[in-house]
N, C-alpha and C positions, 0 to 999 in steps of 0.2 A: 768699291769705295776708296777714296783716298785715305792714306794712312794718317793724315792730319785730322781726320774726323774722329775725335776722342769721346764724344758724348752722343747719347741718343737724342735725336731731334724730336722732342716731345710735342712741340707745336705742330709738327707734321704727322707724327705717329698717332696722336689722339684722334684726329679726324679719320685717319685710315681705319682704325679698329672698329668704327661703326659698321663697316661691311661684314666684319667677323660676327658681330652681334646678329645681324640679319640672317646670316647663314644658319646659325643655331636656332633662332626664333622660328623661322619657317619650317626647318626640318623637323623640329619637335612638335610644332603645331599640326603637322600632317597627321599625327597620331590622334588628334581630336577630330579632324575632318573624316578619318576613316569610319568610325562608328556612325557619324552623322550621315555620310553619304550612303553607308550600308543600309540604313533604315529608309532614307529618303528615296533611294533608287531600287530598293528591294534586291540587294546584291548578295551573292554567296560570300563566304569569307575570302576565298581566292580572288573573286572579282573585286572585292573592296581593296585588296592589296595592290591593285593597279595604280592606286594613288602613289604608293612608294615607287612602283616601276616607272611611272611617268616622270617623277621628280629625279630619281637617281640615274636613270639611263641618260637623262639630259646631260649629265656631266661627261659621260663618255662621248656622246654625239658632239658636245662642245669641243672636247679635246681633239676629236678627229677633224672637225671643221677648221680648228686653229691650225692643225698640221697641213690640211689641204690648201687653205688660203695662203699660208706661208710658202708652201711649195709652188703654187701657181704664180705667186707674185715675186718669187725668188728672193725672199727676205722675210724676216720676222715682222708680222703685221703689227704687233704691239709696239715694237721699237719704231715703226714707221709713224703710227698715229699718236704715240706718246702714252705714258702711264695714266695721267689724269683723264685724258680723253677716253682711254680704254675702260677705266673704272666707271666713268660717267655713262659710256655706252652700255656696259654690262648692267648697271642699275636701271637704265632706261628700258632695256630689253625685259628685265624682271618686272618693271612697272607695267609694261604692255601685257605681260602674262596675267597680272592681277586684274587688269581691266576686263579680261575675258570672263571673270567671275560674274560680272553684272548680266551680260546677255545669257550666260550659261544658267544662272539662277532663274532668270525670267522665263526661259524656255524649258527649264528642267532637263538640261542636256548634260549627262555624265561625260560623254566624250569631249564636250567643250570645256568642262571643268578640268579634265585631264590635260587638255591642250594648254590651258592656262598654267597649270603646275609645271608642265614640261618647259614652257617658255620661261617661267621664273627660274627653273633649274639651269636652263641654257645661259641665262644672264649670270647666274652664280658661277658657272664654269669659267666664264671670261674673267669675272672678278677674282676668283681664286688664282687663276694663272698670273694675274698682275699683283695681287695683294701680298701673297706669301714672299716672293723675292723682294718686293718693295719694303716690307716690314724688316727684313734682314738688312737692307741697304740703308735704312734711316739711322745709322749709327755705326759704331765699330763692329767689324765682322765677329770679333771675339764674343760680343754680347748679343749676337743675332738670335741665338737660340732662346735667350731670355725674353727677347721681344716677341718671339713666336709663342712662347709659353704665356706671356701676358695677353697676347691677342687671343690665344686659346681659352684663357680664363673668361674673356669677354664673350667669346662664342658660347661657352658653357652657361654663362649668365642668361644668354638668349634662350638656350634650350630649357633652362629651368623655369623661366617666367613665361615663355611663349605659350605653352599649353594652358596656363592659368588665365592669361589675358584673352586668348581666343575663346576659351570656354566661357569666360565672363561675358564677352561680347555676344556670344550665341545664346547662352542660357540665362544670363543675369547673375546676381550675387549668389553666394553659397546658400543663403537662406531663402532664395527665390523658390516659389512653388512651380516654376516652369521646369518640367522634366523632359520635354521633347523640343525639337527644333525643326522648322521647315527649311528646305534648301535655300530659301531666300534669305535666311538669317546670316549666311556666310558672306553675302556680297558686300555689305557695308564695311566689316572689318578688313576685307582684302582691298577694297577701294582706298581705305585709309592707309593701309600698308603701301599701296602703290604711290600715293601722294608722298609718303615718307621716303620711298626710294628716290623719287624725283628731287625732293628737298635735299637729300644727302648727296645726290649727283651734283646739284648746284653748289652745295657746300664744298665738295671736293674740288670742283672746277675753280672755285674762288680761293681755295686754300693755297698754302705755300708748298704743297707737295711737288716734287720734281717731275718733269715730263720724261726725263731720262735719268739713268743712274750710271755712274762710272763702273766699269767692268774690269778694272785691273785686279781686283780681289775676287770678284764673282765671275766665273767663266760662263759666258752665255754662248751656247753652241747652236748651230743650225739643226733644228729638231728633225729635219727631213733627211739627215745623213746618219750613217753609222747604225742603222737599225739592226743589221745582221750582227755586228759586233756586240751590241747590247744584249741581244737575245741569245748570244752564245754562252752567257753566264748562267749556270744552273741556279745560283742563289736568287737571281732576278726572276727567272721563269717561274720557279716555285713560289717566290715572293709575290708575284702577280696573283697567283691562285690564293695565297694567304690573305692578301688585301681584299680580294673578292669575298672570301668567306668571313673574314673579320668584320668588314662593314655590313655584310649580310646578317650575321648573328647579332651585331649591335642594334641594327635597325629593326630586324624582324621580331626580336624579343619585345621591343616596345610597341611596335605597330600592331601586333596581335594580342597585346595585353588587354586592351579594352574589351575585346570579344570574350576573353577568359573571365574577366571581372563581371561582365554582364551575364553571360550564359551560365557559368558555373557557380558564381557567388552571389548573383542577384543584384549587383550594382545597377543603378540607373546611370545613364550616359553623363549627366551633369556632374556626378560625383567621381568620375574616373580621373579628371584632370590632376588632382594632387598626387596620384600614384604615378601618372606619366611624368609629372614634374620631378618626383623622387627618383625615378629611373635615370632621367637625364642629369639631375643634380648629382647622382652617384658618379657619373663620369667626371663632373667637376671636382668632386671630393677626391677621386682617384688621381686625377691629373695634378691637382695641387699637391698631393702627397708625393707623386713621382717627380715633381719639379724641384724638390728641395735641393738636390745636388747642383742645380744651375745657379743658385743664389749664394752659396757659401761652400768652402772647402773644409771648414771646421767640423770635425766629426761630432763633437758634443752639441754644437748648434744645430747640425743636421738632425740629430736624434730628437732634440726638443721640437724642432719645426715639423718633424714627421707626425707629431701628436697635435700640434697647434693648428697647422694648415687644414687638415681634413675636417676638423671640428669647426673651424671658421667657415669653411664652405658649407657644412651641414647647417650652421647657424643662419647662413644666408637663405637656404631653402626654408627653414622654419620661419624666418622673419617674413619672407615674401608670402608664404601661405597664411600666416597670421594676419598680415595686412589684407589679404583677399577674403578673410573671414572663415577660413577652413579650420576644422577641428584638428588640433595637433596631437591629441592623445595617442592615435595609432602609430605615430612616427618616432616617439622617444626611444623605443626599444631598438631602433635602427642604429643608435649610437654604439651598441655592443657589437653589431655586425661589422661596423667600420674598423673595429680592432683587428678583425681577421685580415682586412686589407693592409693595415699597418704592419702586421706581423709578416705577411707575404712580401711586402715591399722591402722589409729589413732582410729577410732570408735571401732575396734575389741578389743582394749586394751590387745592384746597379748593372749587372751583366744582362744585356738585352735578350740573349738566347735563354738564359736561366729564368728571367722574368716571364718571357713568353711561355715557356714550358710550365712554370708554376701557376701562373694566372689562368692558363688554359685548363689545367687540371682542376683548379678550384671552380672555374666556370662550369665545367662538366658536372661537378658535384652539386653546385647550386641548381642547375637545371634538373638533375635527377631528384633532388629534394623537392623542388617545385612540382615535378610531375607526379610524385608518389606521396604527396601530402595534400591536405585540403585546407580551406580557410586562410587565415592571415599568414600562417607559416609558409604556405605556397606563394603568397603575394610577396612576402619579404625575400624569399628565395629567388623569385623571378626578377624583382627589382635590383637585387644585389648583383645580378649579371652586369649591370652598368659599372659597378665598382671594378670588376675584373676584366672588363673590356677597356677600361679607361686608358691604360698605358700601352696597349697592344699596337696601336698605329705606329708610334715612334720605334718600338722594338722591331716590328716587321720591316719598316722603311729602312732603318739603320742596317739591318742584316742583308736586305735585298740589294742595296746599292753598294755595299762594301766591296772594294776591290775593282769597281767598274772603271775607274780612271776617267779618261776622256768621254766615256759613254755614260757618265753619271747622270747628266741632265736628261738625256733621252730615256734612260732607265726610269728616272723619276716621272717622266710624262706617261710612260706605260703603266706605272703603278697608279697614278691619278685616274687613268681610264677605268681601272678596276673598281672604282667607287660604285659602279652600276650594280655590284653585288648587293647593295642595300635594297634595291628594288627587286631583283630576281629572287633572292633568298626569301624575302618577305612574301612574295607571291607564292613561292614553292611551299612555304609553311602554311599559307592560307589554303592551298589545294589539299595538303595533307590533313588540315583541320576539317575540311569538307568531307574527306574520305573516312577519317576515324572520328576524332573529336579535337576540340581546341586544346584541351589539357595535355594530351599526349603528342600534339603536333610539335612540341618543343624538342622532340627527338632530332628535328632538323638542326637546331642549335647545337645539340650534343655532337653531331657529326661535323659541324663546322669547327668546334673547339678541338675535336679529335685530330683534324687535319693540321690545325695550328700547333698542337703539341708535337705531331710528327715533324712538321717543318722546323720547329725549334731544335729537335734532336738531330735531324738530317743536316740542316744548314751548318750546325756547329762543326761537323766533320768536313763538309765541303770547304768552309772557310779556313779550317785548320790546315788543310792540304795546300791552301794558297798562302799560308803564313800569316793569317789574319786572326787576331784574338781581341776580345773586348774586356777591359777592366774598369771602364768608366760608365756612369749612368747614362741611359738614353733619356732625352727630354723632348717635350712637345706633345702633340696629339692632334688627331683629326676631330 
């Protein structure tokens, strides 16, 4: 961006963040589809997790296609067709995926449902490739992280309300007597979602978003080059595994939660949505807490905001659930669990390696408490994993690309490919659940957090040898 660009272009930024909302809305809504599909198609827990596999593996396939097409055409395909056209194309691809829900529901085809979700994810992959750098470019580079944090907040709003709206569309209101759903009940919500995708594509085409961005401050490299130099950095290679298992534990904890609530605690499917919403709202709570340092350097103000912002996010969760007619009584106690997050954030002192180590350790403790207790204590323990996953993406990302120099952009692309862990780990936990039981299947998440703790310890030494240290907070989030 030009140095004369001293303000965020809110007229362009606000339409852009609608795509961030959709990413969160659909990703969290998948956790409602999983138990519905499981019953409708008589699936095992492992088979039901193919919903997550189809959706998250699409991100990796999309990244590989982007690299392949750019290589074959000898240039960046997004720069060739323009940012607005690329966003519109990505939304149109996702809309095509939602259209498959109609014939899939009519024919009762689980593979066709998975194909629809895969195509939705494929479109999201293209949107992510465009929207993240564009959000940074719509204003001063110095405040680019703040715009990504704001966009991440909109994403988390989508993850919080998505499960509630999809559950309402399938089962009706919280007071409804409908306790089951046929497979045909999902086609109308997703057709509406497809129409929304196309409407936003049109909105973005008509908006003042730029088709190109200046690159004097943002270095855009040919992603088909320097692959060997990027993979020569141990912090990146280990970081790729870290992103894989991080997204894996984040997604699998939520996607397997409905089965635990139903099988072990006797919940009916229609009453699962508020707890899925709480899990994803926990990520919003954690990210708002971790974002404090991006808005002010004043230590006293930061301390105040560390208490105000997480409870403001929690208030949004309570407000949305109250609006949807859900009983809020089971959730008030969660306000005390949020204090653990705040204390951990303060102790981390903004150092990404320390934060990764501390939050991973608490994540392991939360999963063990969930595995070895029963009733609502276990539910609160499992949902609190969202709090301690919330800031791990920027921590890992920051550590993994540190010191990569000219290979930074390609290293970032490799990290994005590892989002497929959300599908693979979810499936693995489902298989473990089928082998033992759903309650103790969360040992998979414990192993994921254990690797993240190891990475936090190991990468500190690697970076120290390269003369790199971190004394400022990491910001943002996946």
